[in-house]
ROSE-4610 file (N, C-alpha, C; in Angstrom, 1 decimal, always signed):
// ROSE-4610
residu = [X/X/X/X/X/X/X/X/X/X/X/X/X/X/X/X/X/X/X/X/X/X/X/X/X/X/X/X/X/X/X/X/X/X/X/X/X/X/X/X/X/X/X/X/X/X/X/X/X/X/X/X/X/X/X/X/X/X/X/X/X/X/X/X/X/X/X/X/X/X/X/X/X/X/X/X/X/X/X/X/X/X/X/X/X/X/X/X/X/X/X/X/X/X/X/X/X/X/X/X/X/X/X/X/X/X/X/X/X/X/X/X/X/X/X/X/X/X/X/X/X/X/X/X/X/X/X/X/X/X/X/X/X/X/X/X/X/X/X/X/X/X/X/X/X/X/X/X/X/X/X/X/X/X/X/X/X/X/X/X/X/X/X/X/X/X/X/X/X/X/X/X/X/X/X/X/X/X/X/X/X/X/X/X/X/X/X/X/X/X/X/X/X/X/X/X/X/X/X/X/X/X/X/X/X/X/X/X/X/X/X/X/X/X/X/X/X/X/X/X/X/X/X/X/X/X/X/X/X/X/X/X/X/X/X/X/X/X/X/X/X/X/X/X/X/X/X/X/X/X/X/X/X/X/X/X/X/X/X/X/X/X/X/X/X/X/X/X/X/X/X/X/X/X/X/X/X/X/X/X/X/X/X/X/X/X/X/X/X/X/X/X/X/X/X/X/X]
num = [1/1/1/2/2/2/3/3/3/4/4/4/5/5/5/6/6/6/7/7/7/8/8/8/9/9/9/10/10/10/11/11/11/12/12/12/13/13/13/14/14/14/15/15/15/16/16/16/17/17/17/18/18/18/19/19/19/20/20/20/21/21/21/22/22/22/23/23/23/24/24/24/25/25/25/26/26/26/27/27/27/28/28/28/29/29/29/30/30/30/31/31/31/32/32/32/33/33/33/34/34/34/35/35/35/36/36/36/37/37/37/38/38/38/39/39/39/40/40/40/41/41/41/42/42/42/43/43/43/44/44/44/45/45/45/46/46/46/47/47/47/48/48/48/49/49/49/50/50/50/51/51/51/52/52/52/53/53/53/54/54/54/55/55/55/56/56/56/57/57/57/58/58/58/59/59/59/60/60/60/61/61/61/62/62/62/63/63/63/64/64/64/65/65/65/66/66/66/67/67/67/68/68/68/69/69/69/70/70/70/71/71/71/72/72/72/73/73/73/74/74/74/75/75/75/76/76/76/77/77/77/78/78/78/79/79/79/80/80/80/81/81/81/82/82/82/83/83/83/84/84/84/85/85/85/86/86/86/87/87/87/88/88/88/89/89/89/90/90/90/91/91/91/92/92/92/93/93/93/94/94/94/95/95/95/96/96/96/97/97/97/98/98/98/99/99/99]
x = [+1.4/+0.0/+0.9/+0.2/+1.3/+0.9/+2.5/+2.6/+3.0/+2.4/+3.3/+3.2/+5.1/+5.9/+5.6/+6.1/+5.6/+6.5/+6.0/+7.1/+8.0/+6.9/+7.9/+7.9/+8.0/+8.3/+9.7/+10.3/+11.6/+11.5/+10.8/+11.2/+10.0/+8.9/+7.4/+6.9/+7.6/+6.8/+7.5/+7.8/+8.8/+8.8/+9.1/+9.7/+9.7/+9.7/+9.6/+8.3/+8.1/+6.4/+5.9/+7.2/+7.0/+7.0/+7.8/+7.8/+6.8/+6.2/+5.1/+3.6/+3.5/+2.0/+2.3/+3.5/+3.8/+3.7/+3.7/+3.5/+2.0/+1.6/+0.1/-0.6/-0.8/-1.0/-0.9/+0.0/+0.0/-0.6/-0.9/-1.3/-2.4/-3.4/-4.8/-4.9/-4.4/-4.7/-4.9/-3.9/-4.5/-5.1/-6.3/-7.1/-8.3/-8.6/-10.1/-11.3/-12.1/-13.3/-14.5/-15.5/-17.0/-17.7/-17.9/-18.5/-20.1/-20.8/-22.2/-23.4/-24.0/-24.8/-24.6/-23.7/-22.8/-23.0/-23.2/-23.5/-22.3/-21.3/-20.5/-20.7/-20.3/-20.3/-18.9/-18.1/-17.1/-15.8/-14.5/-13.3/-12.3/-11.7/-10.2/-9.4/-8.1/-7.1/-5.9/-5.1/-3.6/-3.0/-2.0/-1.1/+0.7/+1.3/+2.2/+3.6/+4.6/+5.4/+4.4/+4.4/+3.3/+3.5/+4.6/+5.4/+4.7/+4.3/+3.4/+2.2/+1.6/-0.3/-0.4/+0.6/+0.1/-1.1/-0.8/-2.0/-3.0/-3.0/-4.5/-5.5/-4.4/-5.3/-6.0/-5.7/-5.6/-6.8/-7.4/-8.7/-9.9/-9.3/-10.4/-10.9/-9.7/-9.6/-10.0/-10.2/-10.9/-12.3/-12.7/-13.6/-14.8/-14.2/-14.5/-14.8/-13.9/-14.1/-15.7/-15.6/-16.4/-18.2/-18.2/-19.5/-19.6/-18.4/-18.5/-19.4/-19.1/-20.4/-20.3/-20.8/-21.3/-20.3/-20.0/-19.1/-17.5/-16.4/-15.9/-14.7/-14.7/-14.4/-13.0/-11.4/-10.2/-10.1/-9.7/-8.9/-8.0/-6.8/-6.3/-5.1/-4.4/-3.8/-2.6/-2.0/-1.0/-0.1/+0.8/+2.2/+3.9/+3.0/+4.2/+4.3/+2.8/+2.5/+1.6/+1.7/+0.0/-0.7/-2.1/-2.7/-4.3/-5.0/-6.1/-6.9/-8.2/-9.1/-8.5/-9.2/-8.1/-7.6/-7.3/-6.1/-6.7/-7.0/-8.1/-6.9/-6.0/-5.8/-6.6/-7.0/-7.8/-7.6/-6.3/-6.1/-4.5/-4.3/-3.2/-3.0/-1.9/-1.5/-1.3/-1.5/-0.9/+0.2/+1.9/+2.2/+2.9/+2.5/+3.0/+4.5/+4.7/+5.3/+4.3/+3.2/+1.9/+1.7/+2.2/+1.3/+0.9]
y = [-1.0/-0.1/+1.3/+2.2/+3.9/+4.3/+5.0/+5.3/+6.9/+7.9/+9.7/+9.7/+10.2/+10.4/+12.2/+12.5/+14.0/+14.7/+15.8/+16.8/+17.4/+18.3/+19.1/+19.2/+17.9/+17.6/+17.9/+18.6/+19.2/+20.6/+21.5/+22.5/+22.9/+23.1/+23.7/+22.8/+22.5/+21.9/+20.2/+20.2/+19.2/+17.8/+17.0/+15.9/+14.7/+15.8/+14.6/+14.3/+12.8/+13.0/+13.1/+13.6/+14.3/+15.8/+15.9/+17.8/+17.7/+17.5/+17.8/+17.6/+17.2/+16.6/+17.8/+18.4/+19.4/+20.5/+21.3/+22.4/+22.3/+21.4/+21.5/+21.7/+20.8/+20.3/+22.7/+22.9/+24.5/+25.3/+25.2/+26.0/+26.2/+24.8/+24.5/+24.7/+24.5/+24.9/+26.6/+27.3/+29.0/+29.3/+28.3/+29.1/+28.8/+29.2/+29.4/+29.9/+28.7/+29.3/+28.7/+29.6/+28.8/+28.2/+27.2/+26.5/+26.7/+27.2/+27.8/+28.3/+28.0/+28.6/+28.7/+28.5/+28.9/+27.6/+28.2/+27.0/+27.3/+26.8/+26.7/+26.3/+26.4/+26.1/+25.5/+26.3/+26.0/+27.1/+26.7/+27.3/+27.1/+28.6/+28.4/+28.5/+27.6/+27.4/+27.3/+28.4/+28.9/+27.3/+27.2/+26.3/+26.1/+27.6/+28.1/+27.1/+27.7/+26.9/+27.2/+26.1/+26.4/+27.2/+27.5/+28.5/+29.9/+30.2/+31.2/+30.9/+29.8/+29.7/+28.6/+27.9/+27.5/+27.6/+29.1/+29.7/+29.9/+30.7/+31.0/+29.6/+28.6/+26.9/+26.6/+27.0/+25.8/+26.5/+28.1/+28.5/+27.6/+27.2/+26.6/+25.4/+24.5/+22.8/+22.9/+23.7/+23.9/+24.0/+25.2/+25.0/+23.9/+23.3/+22.1/+21.2/+20.7/+20.4/+20.4/+21.6/+22.3/+21.9/+22.3/+22.2/+20.9/+19.7/+18.4/+18.2/+18.7/+18.0/+16.8/+16.5/+15.5/+14.5/+16.0/+15.5/+17.1/+16.6/+17.2/+17.1/+17.7/+17.6/+18.5/+18.1/+18.7/+19.1/+20.6/+21.0/+21.6/+21.2/+21.9/+22.1/+23.1/+23.1/+22.8/+22.0/+22.0/+23.0/+22.5/+23.3/+23.1/+21.8/+21.3/+20.6/+21.5/+20.9/+21.4/+21.9/+22.5/+21.9/+21.5/+20.9/+21.7/+21.1/+21.7/+20.4/+20.9/+20.0/+19.5/+18.2/+17.5/+16.7/+16.5/+15.4/+14.5/+13.1/+12.1/+11.0/+10.9/+9.7/+8.8/+7.7/+7.0/+5.2/+4.8/+4.0/+4.5/+4.4/+4.8/+5.6/+5.6/+6.4/+7.5/+8.3/+9.5/+9.6/+9.2/+9.1/+10.8/+11.1/+12.2/+11.9/+12.4/+12.3/+11.9/+12.2/+11.7/+10.2/+9.4/+8.2/+8.3]
z = [+0.3/+0.1/+0.1/-0.5/-0.7/+0.9/+1.0/+2.2/+2.1/+1.5/+1.4/+2.9/+2.5/+3.3/+4.1/+4.9/+4.6/+4.9/+4.1/+2.9/+3.7/+5.1/+5.4/+7.0/+7.7/+8.9/+8.8/+10.2/+10.9/+10.2/+9.2/+8.8/+9.2/+8.9/+9.3/+10.7/+10.6/+12.4/+13.0/+13.7/+14.0/+13.7/+14.1/+13.3/+14.1/+15.5/+16.3/+17.1/+17.3/+17.9/+19.0/+20.3/+21.3/+21.7/+20.9/+20.8/+19.9/+18.5/+18.0/+18.4/+19.6/+20.4/+21.4/+22.7/+23.2/+22.4/+21.1/+20.5/+20.4/+19.4/+19.1/+20.8/+21.9/+22.8/+23.5/+23.7/+24.1/+23.0/+22.1/+21.5/+21.7/+21.8/+22.0/+23.1/+24.5/+25.8/+25.6/+24.7/+24.6/+23.7/+23.2/+22.2/+22.5/+23.3/+24.8/+23.8/+23.2/+22.6/+23.4/+23.0/+23.0/+22.2/+21.8/+20.6/+21.0/+22.1/+22.5/+21.5/+20.8/+20.1/+18.9/+18.2/+17.1/+16.1/+15.0/+13.4/+12.3/+13.0/+12.0/+10.7/+9.3/+8.2/+7.6/+7.7/+7.6/+8.5/+8.4/+8.8/+8.2/+8.0/+6.8/+7.6/+7.9/+9.2/+8.1/+9.1/+8.0/+8.3/+7.6/+7.7/+7.1/+7.7/+7.7/+8.2/+8.3/+10.0/+11.1/+11.6/+12.9/+14.1/+14.0/+15.1/+14.7/+13.8/+12.8/+12.7/+12.3/+12.0/+13.1/+14.1/+15.0/+16.0/+16.7/+17.4/+17.3/+15.5/+14.8/+14.7/+14.0/+13.8/+14.7/+16.3/+17.0/+17.2/+17.3/+17.6/+16.4/+15.3/+14.3/+14.6/+15.3/+15.9/+17.0/+17.9/+19.2/+18.8/+17.7/+17.6/+16.8/+16.1/+16.0/+16.7/+17.6/+18.7/+19.8/+20.0/+20.6/+20.1/+18.5/+18.0/+17.3/+17.4/+17.0/+15.6/+14.9/+13.5/+12.4/+12.3/+11.4/+10.9/+10.0/+9.3/+9.0/+8.6/+8.5/+7.1/+5.8/+4.9/+5.2/+5.0/+4.3/+3.4/+2.4/+1.3/+1.7/+0.9/+1.3/-0.8/-0.4/-2.1/-2.3/-3.4/-3.9/-3.5/-3.0/-2.7/-3.5/-4.4/-4.8/-6.6/-6.9/-8.5/-9.0/-10.2/-10.8/-11.3/-11.1/-12.2/-11.5/-13.1/-13.1/-12.3/-11.0/-10.8/-9.2/-8.6/-7.5/-7.5/-6.6/-6.5/-4.9/-5.4/-4.4/-4.1/-3.0/-2.6/-2.5/-3.6/-3.6/-2.8/-2.7/-1.7/-1.0/+0.0/+0.8/+2.2/+2.7/+3.8/+3.9/+4.3/+5.1/+5.7/+6.4/+7.3/+8.3/+9.5/+10.3/+11.1/+12.0/+12.8/+14.6/+14.4/+15.4/+14.6/+14.0/+13.9/+11.9]
């Protein structure tokens, strides 16, 4: 089975599982929100280097957790290749430092 290796682990975010979990946990603890009464349709999450975008992204992910949607769809641009349409991994896995 195809496994896509992480392209920017160790540069945009820590390549070490323990350090990455700690960083994400800290950002999420600091991003305090209340999802009560909110009707969330979508979030736009930055995804630059985590030291820059992580604190902002944490608010969006905490909001998702607070409102508990039935379905979450992640759409992301290609930073490495230009093409029309969409690219979908039909079968395979994405490897990250978190597993």
